[in-house]
C-alpha positions in Angstrom: -52.8 77.5 -102.3 -52.0 74.5 -100.1 -54.5 72.7 -97.9 -52.6 73.9 -94.9 -52.8 77.6 -96.1 -56.5 77.2 -96.7 -57.2 75.7 -93.3 -55.1 78.4 -91.6 -57.0 81.2 -93.3 -60.4 79.7 -92.4 -59.3 79.1 -88.8 -57.8 82.5 -88.3 -60.9 84.1 -90.0 -63.1 82.3 -87.5 -64.9 80.0 -89.9 -65.8 76.4 -88.8 -65.0 74.1 -91.7 -67.5 71.3 -92.1 -66.0 69.9 -95.2 -63.3 70.9 -97.7 -62.6 69.6 -101.1 -59.7 70.1 -103.5 -60.8 71.5 -106.9 -58.9 72.1 -110.1 -57.5 75.6 -110.4 -60.2 77.8 -112.0 -57.9 80.2 -113.5 -55.3 78.4 -115.5 -56.4 76.8 -118.8 -57.2 73.1 -118.8 -54.5 72.1 -121.3 -51.2 70.1 -121.1 -49.0 73.2 -121.0 -50.6 74.2 -117.7 -51.1 70.7 -116.1 -48.3 71.1 -113.6 -49.2 74.6 -112.6 -52.8 73.5 -112.1 -51.7 70.6 -109.9 -49.4 72.8 -107.8 -52.1 75.5 -107.1 -55.5 73.9 -106.5 -58.5 75.8 -105.4 -60.6 74.7 -102.4 -64.3 74.3 -101.9 -65.1 74.9 -98.3 -68.4 74.2 -96.6 -69.1 76.2 -93.5 -72.2 76.6 -91.3 -72.9 79.8 -93.3 -72.6 78.2 -96.8 -69.9 77.5 -99.3 -66.6 79.5 -99.9 -64.3 78.9 -102.8 -60.6 79.9 -102.4 -57.8 79.7 -104.9 -54.8 81.4 -106.4 -54.8 83.1 -109.7 -51.7 84.6 -111.3 -51.1 87.4 -108.8 -54.1 87.3 -106.5 -56.1 85.0 -104.3 -59.8 84.7 -105.4 -62.5 84.3 -102.8 -65.9 83.5 -103.9 -69.1 82.6 -101.9 -72.6 81.1 -101.9 -73.9 81.9 -98.5 -77.2 81.8 -96.7 -77.0 85.5 -96.2 -76.8 87.8 -99.2 -73.4 89.5 -98.9 -71.9 91.6 -101.7 -68.2 92.1 -102.3 -68.7 95.8 -101.7 -69.7 95.0 -98.1 -66.6 92.9 -97.6 -64.1 95.5 -98.6 -63.6 99.0 -100.1 -60.2 98.0 -101.4 -59.4 98.8 -105.0 -59.4 95.2 -106.2 -61.4 93.2 -108.7 -64.9 92.5 -107.3 -67.9 90.6 -108.7 -71.2 90.3 -106.9 -70.2 87.3 -104.7 -66.4 87.3 -105.1 -63.4 89.4 -104.4 -59.6 89.3 -105.1 -56.9 89.7 -102.4 -53.4 90.8 -103.2 -51.9 88.8 -100.3 -52.7 86.2 -97.7 -53.1 89.0 -95.2 -55.6 90.7 -97.4 -57.4 87.3 -97.9 -57.6 86.9 -94.1 -59.0 90.4 -93.8 -61.6 89.7 -96.4 -62.6 86.3 -95.0 -62.8 87.7 -91.5 -65.1 90.5 -92.6 -67.1 88.0 -94.6 -67.6 85.9 -91.4 -68.6 88.9 -89.4 -71.2 89.8 -92.0 -72.5 86.2 -91.9 -73.0 86.5 -88.2 -74.8 89.8 -88.1 -78.4 89.6 -87.0 -81.1 89.2 -89.7 -83.1 92.4 -90.0 -86.8 91.7 -90.0 -89.1 94.5 -91.4 -91.7 95.8 -89.0 -95.3 94.9 -89.8 -98.2 97.3 -89.1 
């Protein structure tokens, strides 16, 4: 994923980017046979007002992971039949990645629910 693609996804999803940093691709092995592929497809660490988001391409999907102030699970982000972990989800296309990121931002902006006290 290029920096331009990352910035476009974040902008279109409605996230304010405070800081972004290029990271080594977290999917391809760290060995000489994959050096060029790892250089061509970096991952991105993006700091937003809501917390950190990690974006990057795997072999056939884009992985989106997060460490946010609000606790949001992948099941809340999408019901798509894709690989999901507690705080990450795969997207088959850039359109799907945009949809997942937009939903993630919407969930970040929902009002906090405070339990009633008696």
